[in-house]
N, CA, C and O atoms as a GROMACS GRO file, in nm:
protein
  428
    1MET      N    1  10.090   6.606   3.955
    1MET     CA    2  10.091   6.722   3.870
    1MET      C    3   9.968   6.811   3.897
    1MET      O    4   9.979   6.934   3.892
    2SER      N    5   9.854   6.750   3.924
    2SER     CA    6   9.734   6.830   3.949
    2SER      C    7   9.748   6.913   4.077
    2SER      O    8   9.694   7.024   4.085
    3LYS      N    9   9.820   6.860   4.176
    3LYS     CA   10   9.840   6.938   4.299
    3LYS      C   11   9.931   7.058   4.274
    3LYS      O   12   9.908   7.165   4.331
    4ILE      N   13  10.030   7.043   4.190
    4ILE     CA   14  10.119   7.155   4.158
    4ILE      C   15  10.043   7.260   4.077
    4ILE      O   16  10.064   7.379   4.097
    5ARG      N   17   9.956   7.217   3.986
    5ARG     CA   18   9.871   7.312   3.914
    5ARG      C   19   9.784   7.391   4.012
    5ARG      O   20   9.765   7.511   3.996
    6ARG      N   21   9.732   7.322   4.112
    6ARG     CA   22   9.648   7.388   4.212
    6ARG      C   23   9.729   7.490   4.292
    6ARG      O   24   9.677   7.596   4.326
    7VAL      N   25   9.855   7.459   4.322
    7VAL     CA   26   9.942   7.553   4.393
    7VAL      C   27   9.952   7.683   4.312
    7VAL      O   28   9.931   7.791   4.366
    8PHE      N   29   9.984   7.671   4.184
    8PHE     CA   30   9.994   7.790   4.099
    8PHE      C   31   9.861   7.864   4.094
    8PHE      O   32   9.857   7.987   4.103
    9GLY      N   33   9.752   7.790   4.079
    9GLY     CA   34   9.619   7.853   4.073
    9GLY      C   35   9.583   7.927   4.201
    9GLY      O   36   9.531   8.038   4.195
   10ASN      N   37   9.610   7.866   4.316
   10ASN     CA   38   9.580   7.931   4.444
   10ASN      C   39   9.663   8.057   4.465
   10ASN      O   40   9.610   8.160   4.504
   11ILE      N   41   9.792   8.048   4.438
   11ILE     CA   42   9.880   8.163   4.462
   11ILE      C   43   9.846   8.277   4.366
   11ILE      O   44   9.833   8.392   4.409
   12ILE      N   45   9.830   8.247   4.238
   12ILE     CA   46   9.799   8.351   4.141
   12ILE      C   47   9.659   8.407   4.166
   12ILE      O   48   9.638   8.527   4.151
   13GLY      N   49   9.564   8.322   4.204
   13GLY     CA   50   9.430   8.368   4.238
   13GLY      C   51   9.432   8.465   4.356
   13GLY      O   52   9.364   8.568   4.353
   14ASN      N   53   9.510   8.433   4.460
   14ASN     CA   54   9.525   8.523   4.574
   14ASN      C   55   9.586   8.656   4.530
   14ASN      O   56   9.544   8.762   4.576
   15SER      N   57   9.685   8.650   4.443
   15SER     CA   58   9.749   8.772   4.394
   15SER      C   59   9.647   8.861   4.325
   15SER      O   60   9.641   8.982   4.350
   16ILE      N   61   9.568   8.804   4.239
   16ILE     CA   62   9.468   8.881   4.165
   16ILE      C   63   9.367   8.945   4.260
   16ILE      O   64   9.332   9.062   4.244
   17LYS      N   65   9.321   8.870   4.360
   17LYS     CA   66   9.224   8.922   4.456
   17LYS      C   67   9.279   9.037   4.540
   17LYS      O   68   9.203   9.125   4.582
   18ASN      N   69   9.409   9.038   4.563
   18ASN     CA   70   9.468   9.136   4.654
   18ASN      C   71   9.538   9.252   4.584
   18ASN      O   72   9.612   9.327   4.648
   19MET      N   73   9.516   9.267   4.455
   19MET     CA   74   9.574   9.381   4.384
   19MET      C   75   9.467   9.486   4.361
   19MET      O   76   9.367   9.461   4.293
   20ASP      N   77   9.488   9.603   4.417
   20ASP     CA   78   9.394   9.712   4.395
   20ASP      C   79   9.463   9.832   4.331
   20ASP      O   80   9.401   9.936   4.312
   21SER      N   81   9.589   9.817   4.297
   21SER     CA   82   9.662   9.926   4.235
   21SER      C   83   9.625   9.939   4.087
   21SER      O   84   9.567   9.847   4.029
   22VAL      N   85   9.658  10.051   4.028
   22VAL     CA   86   9.630  10.073   3.887
   22VAL      C   87   9.714   9.978   3.802
   22VAL      O   88   9.664   9.917   3.707
   23LYS      N   89   9.841   9.966   3.835
   23LYS     CA   90   9.930   9.877   3.762
   23LYS      C   91   9.932   9.742   3.832
   23LYS      O   92   9.995   9.725   3.936
   24LYS      N   93   9.863   9.646   3.774
   24LYS     CA   94   9.857   9.511   3.830
   24LYS      C   95   9.966   9.427   3.764
   24LYS      O   96   9.977   9.421   3.641
   25GLU      N   97  10.047   9.363   3.848
   25GLU     CA   98  10.161   9.290   3.795
   25GLU      C   99  10.182   9.161   3.873
   25GLU      O  100  10.182   9.161   3.996
   26ILE      N  101  10.199   9.052   3.801
   26ILE     CA  102  10.237   8.923   3.859
   26ILE      C  103  10.359   8.876   3.782
   26ILE      O  104  10.359   8.869   3.659
   27ILE      N  105  10.463   8.843   3.856
   27ILE     CA  106  10.588   8.798   3.795
   27ILE      C  107  10.617   8.657   3.847
   27ILE      O  108  10.619   8.633   3.967
   28VAL      N  109  10.640   8.565   3.754
   28VAL     CA  110  10.674   8.427   3.790
   28VAL      C  111  10.816   8.400   3.743
   28VAL      O  112  10.848   8.416   3.625
   29ASN      N  113  10.901   8.358   3.836
   29ASN     CA  114  11.041   8.326   3.804
   29ASN      C  115  11.072   8.183   3.845
   29ASN      O  116  11.018   8.131   3.943
   30PHE      N  117  11.160   8.122   3.770
   30PHE     CA  118  11.210   7.988   3.801
   30PHE      C  119  11.362   7.997   3.807
   30PHE      O  120  11.425   8.056   3.719
   31GLU      N  121  11.419   7.937   3.911
   31GLU     CA  122  11.564   7.938   3.926
   31GLU      C  123  11.612   7.794   3.945
   31GLU      O  124  11.559   7.720   4.028
   32ASP      N  125  11.710   7.757   3.868
   32ASP     CA  126  11.767   7.622   3.874
   32ASP      C  127  11.869   7.616   3.986
   32ASP      O  128  11.975   7.678   3.977
   33LEU      N  129  11.839   7.541   4.091
   33LEU     CA  130  11.933   7.518   4.201
   33LEU      C  131  11.992   7.379   4.181
   33LEU      O  132  11.951   7.308   4.089
   34ASP      N  133  12.085   7.339   4.264
   34ASP     CA  134  12.152   7.210   4.245
   34ASP      C  135  12.054   7.094   4.231
   34ASP      O  136  12.050   7.028   4.127
   35GLU      N  137  11.977   7.069   4.334
   35GLU     CA  138  11.886   6.955   4.333
   35GLU      C  139  11.739   6.996   4.329
   35GLU      O  140  11.649   6.912   4.332
   36ASN      N  141  11.715   7.128   4.323
   36ASN     CA  142  11.579   7.180   4.329
   36ASN      C  143  11.557   7.288   4.224
   36ASN      O  144  11.651   7.338   4.162
   37ILE      N  145  11.431   7.320   4.205
   37ILE     CA  146  11.389   7.436   4.128
   37ILE      C  147  11.325   7.532   4.229
   37ILE      O  148  11.241   7.490   4.309
   38LEU      N  149  11.365   7.658   4.225
   38LEU     CA  150  11.304   7.761   4.310
   38LEU      C  151  11.205   7.838   4.224
   38LEU      O  152  11.241   7.894   4.120
   39VAL      N  153  11.080   7.841   4.268
   39VAL     CA  154  10.974   7.915   4.199
   39VAL      C  155  10.939   8.036   4.285
   39VAL      O  156  10.919   8.023   4.406
   40SER      N  157  10.933   8.154   4.223
   40SER     CA  158  10.895   8.277   4.291
   40SER      C  159  10.777   8.338   4.216
   40SER      O  160  10.784   8.360   4.095
   41ILE      N  161  10.669   8.366   4.287
   41ILE     CA  162  10.552   8.431   4.228
   41ILE      C  163  10.531   8.561   4.305
   41ILE      O  164  10.495   8.560   4.423
   42SER      N  165  10.554   8.674   4.237
   42SER     CA  166  10.547   8.806   4.300
   42SER      C  167  10.430   8.884   4.243
   42SER      O  168  10.396   8.870   4.125
   43ASP      N  169  10.368   8.966   4.327
   43ASP     CA  170  10.260   9.051   4.280
   43ASP      C  171  10.278   9.194   4.328
   43ASP      O  172  10.361   9.222   4.415
   44SER      N  173  10.200   9.283   4.271
   44SER     CA  174  10.204   9.424   4.310
   44SER      C  175  10.086   9.458   4.399
   44SER      O  176  10.035   9.570   4.396
   45GLY      N  177  10.044   9.361   4.478
   45GLY     CA  178   9.929   9.380   4.567
   45GLY      C  179   9.965   9.455   4.694
   45GLY      O  180  10.050   9.544   4.693
   46LYS      N  181   9.898   9.420   4.803
   46LYS     CA  182   9.911   9.491   4.930
   46LYS      C  183  10.024   9.441   5.018
   46LYS      O  184  10.067   9.512   5.108
   47GLY      N  185  10.073   9.322   4.994
   47GLY     CA  186  10.170   9.263   5.086
   47GLY      C  187  10.101   9.218   5.214
   47GLY      O  188   9.979   9.224   5.225
   48VAL      N  189  10.179   9.174   5.311
   48VAL     CA  190  10.127   9.124   5.438
   48VAL      C  191  10.211   9.184   5.551
   48VAL      O  192  10.332   9.197   5.538
   49ASN      N  193  10.146   9.220   5.661
   49ASN     CA  194  10.219   9.271   5.777
   49ASN      C  195  10.325   9.170   5.820
   49ASN      O  196  10.303   9.050   5.815
   50LYS      N  197  10.442   9.221   5.862
   50LYS     CA  198  10.552   9.134   5.905
   50LYS      C  199  10.510   9.039   6.017
   50LYS      O  200  10.556   8.925   6.022
   51GLU      N  201  10.422   9.086   6.105
   51GLU     CA  202  10.378   9.004   6.218
   51GLU      C  203  10.292   8.886   6.173
   51GLU      O  204  10.279   8.787   6.245
   52GLU      N  205  10.234   8.896   6.055
   52GLU     CA  206  10.142   8.793   6.008
   52GLU      C  207  10.199   8.703   5.899
   52GLU      O  208  10.140   8.600   5.866
   53ILE      N  209  10.312   8.740   5.844
   53ILE     CA  210  10.362   8.670   5.725
   53ILE      C  211  10.388   8.521   5.748
   53ILE      O  212  10.371   8.441   5.656
   54ASP      N  213  10.430   8.483   5.868
   54ASP     CA  214  10.454   8.341   5.895
   54ASP      C  215  10.326   8.264   5.920
   54ASP      O  216  10.328   8.141   5.921
   55LYS      N  217  10.216   8.333   5.941
   55LYS     CA  218  10.088   8.268   5.971
   55LYS      C  219  10.003   8.239   5.848
   55LYS      O  220   9.906   8.162   5.856
   56ILE      N  221  10.036   8.298   5.734
   56ILE     CA  222   9.946   8.289   5.618
   56ILE      C  223   9.932   8.148   5.561
   56ILE      O  224   9.840   8.122   5.483
   57PHE      N  225  10.021   8.058   5.598
   57PHE     CA  226  10.011   7.920   5.550
   57PHE      C  227   9.934   7.830   5.646
   57PHE      O  228   9.918   7.711   5.620
   58GLU      N  229   9.887   7.886   5.758
   58GLU     CA  230   9.808   7.809   5.855
   58GLU      C  231   9.664   7.794   5.804
   58GLU      O  232   9.608   7.887   5.746
   59ALA      N  233   9.607   7.677   5.828
   59ALA     CA  234   9.468   7.654   5.788
   59ALA      C  235   9.376   7.752   5.860
   59ALA      O  236   9.392   7.777   5.979
   60LEU      N  237   9.280   7.806   5.787
   60LEU     CA  238   9.176   7.897   5.837
   60LEU      C  239   9.227   8.034   5.880
   60LEU      O  240   9.154   8.108   5.946
   61TYR      N  241   9.351   8.069   5.844
   61TYR     CA  242   9.403   8.202   5.877
   61TYR      C  243   9.387   8.294   5.757
   61TYR      O  244   9.408   8.253   5.643
   62THR      N  245   9.350   8.418   5.783
   62THR     CA  246   9.348   8.519   5.678
   62THR      C  247   9.404   8.650   5.732
   62THR      O  248   9.377   8.687   5.847
   63SER      N  249   9.480   8.719   5.651
   63SER     CA  250   9.531   8.850   5.690
   63SER      C  251   9.431   8.960   5.653
   63SER      O  252   9.448   9.076   5.692
   64ASP      N  253   9.328   8.924   5.578
   64ASP     CA  254   9.224   9.018   5.537
   64ASP      C  255   9.111   9.016   5.639
   64ASP      O  256   9.026   8.927   5.636
   65LYS      N  257   9.111   9.112   5.729
   65LYS     CA  258   9.013   9.116   5.838
   65LYS      C  259   8.870   9.140   5.790
   65LYS      O  260   8.776   9.119   5.867
   66SER      N  261   8.852   9.184   5.665
   66SER     CA  262   8.717   9.208   5.614
   66SER      C  263   8.648   9.078   5.571
   66SER      O  264   8.527   9.076   5.551
   67ARG      N  265   8.725   8.971   5.556
   67ARG     CA  266   8.666   8.842   5.517
   67ARG      C  267   8.597   8.778   5.635
   67ARG      O  268   8.648   8.780   5.747
   68LYS      N  269   8.480   8.722   5.611
   68LYS     CA  270   8.405   8.652   5.716
   68LYS      C  271   8.448   8.506   5.727
   68LYS      O  272   8.436   8.445   5.833
   69VAL      N  273   8.500   8.451   5.618
   69VAL     CA  274   8.543   8.312   5.615
   69VAL      C  275   8.690   8.309   5.575
   69VAL      O  276   8.729   8.368   5.474
   70ALA      N  277   8.771   8.240   5.653
   70ALA     CA  278   8.913   8.228   5.621
   70ALA      C  279   8.932   8.118   5.517
   70ALA      O  280   8.862   8.018   5.516
   71GLY      N  281   9.028   8.139   5.429
   71GLY     CA  282   9.054   8.044   5.322
   71GLY      C  283   9.148   7.932   5.362
   71GLY      O  284   9.213   7.936   5.466
   72LEU      N  285   9.152   7.834   5.276
   72LEU     CA  286   9.243   7.721   5.294
   72LEU      C  287   9.350   7.717   5.187
   72LEU      O  288   9.436   7.629   5.189
   73GLY      N  289   9.346   7.811   5.092
   73GLY     CA  290   9.432   7.806   4.975
   73GLY      C  291   9.579   7.789   5.004
   73GLY      O  292   9.642   7.698   4.949
   74LEU      N  293   9.636   7.874   5.087
   74LEU     CA  294   9.780   7.865   5.111
   74LEU      C  295   9.818   7.748   5.200
   74LEU      O  296   9.930   7.697   5.189
   75SER      N  297   9.728   7.703   5.286
   75SER     CA  298   9.759   7.583   5.365
   75SER      C  299   9.759   7.460   5.273
   75SER      O  300   9.837   7.367   5.294
   76ILE      N  301   9.671   7.459   5.173
   76ILE     CA  302   9.670   7.351   5.074
   76ILE      C  303   9.800   7.356   4.993
   76ILE      O  304   9.859   7.251   4.963
   77CYS      N  305   9.844   7.475   4.957
   77CYS     CA  306   9.971   7.490   4.884
   77CYS      C  307  10.087   7.434   4.966
   77CYS      O  308  10.172   7.362   4.914
   78LYS      N  309  10.090   7.469   5.094
   78LYS     CA  310  10.198   7.421   5.182
   78LYS      C  311  10.198   7.269   5.188
   78LYS      O  312  10.303   7.207   5.178
   79SER      N  313  10.081   7.211   5.204
   79SER     CA  314  10.071   7.065   5.211
   79SER      C  315  10.120   7.000   5.081
   79SER      O  316  10.193   6.900   5.084
   80ALA      N  317  10.080   7.055   4.968
   80ALA     CA  318  10.120   6.998   4.838
   80ALA      C  319  10.271   7.010   4.816
   80ALA      O  320  10.335   6.915   4.773
   81ILE      N  321  10.327   7.127   4.846
   81ILE     CA  322  10.470   7.148   4.826
   81ILE      C  323  10.551   7.058   4.919
   81ILE      O  324  10.646   6.994   4.876
   82GLU      N  325  10.514   7.054   5.046
   82GLU     CA  326  10.586   6.969   5.141
   82GLU      C  327  10.568   6.821   5.104
   82GLU      O  328  10.660   6.742   5.126
   83GLY      N  329  10.454   6.784   5.051
   83GLY     CA  330  10.430   6.647   5.006
   83GLY      C  331  10.521   6.607   4.890
   83GLY      O  332  10.547   6.489   4.869
   84HIS      N  333  10.570   6.706   4.816
   84HIS     CA  334  10.664   6.683   4.707
   84HIS      C  335  10.808   6.705   4.751
   84HIS      O  336  10.899   6.712   4.668
   85GLY      N  337  10.830   6.717   4.883
   85GLY     CA  338  10.965   6.731   4.936
   85GLY      C  339  11.021   6.872   4.930
   85GLY      O  340  11.142   6.892   4.945
   86GLY      N  341  10.934   6.971   4.909
   86GLY     CA  342  10.981   7.108   4.898
   86GLY      C  343  10.950   7.191   5.021
   86GLY      O  344  10.899   7.141   5.121
   87LYS      N  345  10.981   7.320   5.012
   87LYS     CA  346  10.953   7.417   5.117
   87LYS      C  347  10.881   7.535   5.053
   87LYS      O  348  10.898   7.561   4.934
   88ILE      N  349  10.800   7.606   5.133
   88ILE     CA  350  10.728   7.722   5.084
   88ILE      C  351  10.733   7.832   5.189
   88ILE      O  352  10.723   7.804   5.309
   89TRP      N  353  10.748   7.957   5.145
   89TRP     CA  354  10.751   8.071   5.236
   89TRP      C  355  10.709   8.196   5.160
   89TRP      O  356  10.693   8.195   5.038
   90ALA      N  357  10.691   8.305   5.234
   90ALA     CA  358  10.647   8.432   5.175
   90ALA      C  359  10.737   8.545   5.222
   90ALA      O  360  10.792   8.542   5.332
   91GLU      N  361  10.749   8.646   5.136
   91GLU     CA  362  10.826   8.767   5.167
   91GLU      C  363  10.756   8.886   5.103
   91GLU      O  364  10.702   8.872   4.993
   92ASN      N  365  10.754   8.999   5.169
   92ASN     CA  366  10.710   9.121   5.102
   92ASN      C  367  10.818   9.158   5.002
   92ASN      O  368  10.936   9.134   5.024
   93ASN      N  369  10.776   9.217   4.890
   93ASN     CA  370  10.872   9.246   4.783
   93ASN      C  371  10.888   9.395   4.757
   93ASN      O  372  10.820   9.477   4.819
   94ASN      N  373  10.976   9.430   4.666
   94ASN     CA  374  11.007   9.570   4.639
   94ASN      C  375  10.911   9.636   4.540
   94ASN      O  376  10.928   9.754   4.509
   95ILE      N  377  10.810   9.565   4.491
   95ILE     CA  378  10.709   9.628   4.406
   95ILE      C  379  10.580   9.652   4.485
   95ILE      O  380  10.476   9.684   4.427
   96GLY      N  381  10.587   9.635   4.617
   96GLY     CA  382  10.476   9.669   4.704
   96GLY      C  383  10.387   9.555   4.744
   96GLY      O  384  10.297   9.572   4.827
   97GLY      N  385  10.408   9.439   4.690
   97GLY     CA  386  10.322   9.326   4.718
   97GLY      C  387  10.392   9.213   4.790
   97GLY      O  388  10.484   9.234   4.870
   98LEU      N  389  10.347   9.093   4.761
   98LEU     CA  390  10.396   8.973   4.827
   98LEU      C  391  10.462   8.882   4.725
   98LEU      O  392  10.420   8.875   4.610
   99THR      N  393  10.565   8.813   4.769
   99THR     CA  394  10.626   8.708   4.687
   99THR      C  395  10.614   8.577   4.762
   99THR      O  396  10.655   8.566   4.878
  100ILE      N  397  10.556   8.478   4.697
  100ILE     CA  398  10.551   8.342   4.750
  100ILE      C  399  10.662   8.265   4.679
  100ILE      O  400  10.670   8.264   4.556
  101LYS      N  401  10.748   8.200   4.758
  101LYS     CA  402  10.857   8.120   4.701
  101LYS      C  403  10.841   7.977   4.747
  101LYS      O  404  10.801   7.950   4.860
  102PHE      N  405  10.873   7.886   4.658
  102PHE     CA  406  10.875   7.744   4.696
  102PHE      C  407  10.976   7.668   4.614
  102PHE      O  408  11.010   7.706   4.502
  103THR      N  409  11.024   7.559   4.673
  103THR     CA  410  11.118   7.473   4.604
  103THR      C  411  11.050   7.341   4.571
  103THR      O  412  10.962   7.294   4.643
  104LEU      N  413  11.092   7.286   4.460
  104LEU     CA  414  11.048   7.153   4.418
  104LEU      C  415  11.172   7.072   4.383
  104LEU      O  416  11.263   7.122   4.318
  105MET      N  417  11.174   6.947   4.426
  105MET     CA  418  11.286   6.860   4.394
  105MET      C  419  11.282   6.826   4.246
  105MET      O  420  11.176   6.801   4.189
  106LYS      N  421  11.401   6.824   4.183
  106LYS     CA  422  11.410   6.779   4.045
  106LYS      C  423  11.389   6.628   4.042
  106LYS      O  424  11.428   6.557   4.134
  107ILE      N  425  11.329   6.584   3.938
  107ILE     CA  426  11.307   6.438   3.926
  107ILE      C  427  11.407   6.381   3.830
  107ILE      O  428  11.407   6.260   3.806
   0.00000   0.00000   0.00000
């Protein structure tokens, strides 16, 4: 449970750091699938270039070129989600930011 809390904390923390618009918005949705729960966390931040979106879950990778140190947050999220039998991915969304989606197996 503590690892799943950390996943939410890392994703929402990243969203907050990357929102510079006047209207800051984070939307969390849960969808009941047959054997899984789909969680979607969307923000109104900057989004990520299409060329980089598959790399953001790699350890020490950052899409923010102004950072001197790359983070581990999303790679930790990937490890935790996959450790629970789920999958995690990212998509740019229609409110201008990024959506992180992941599945968790129902217990």
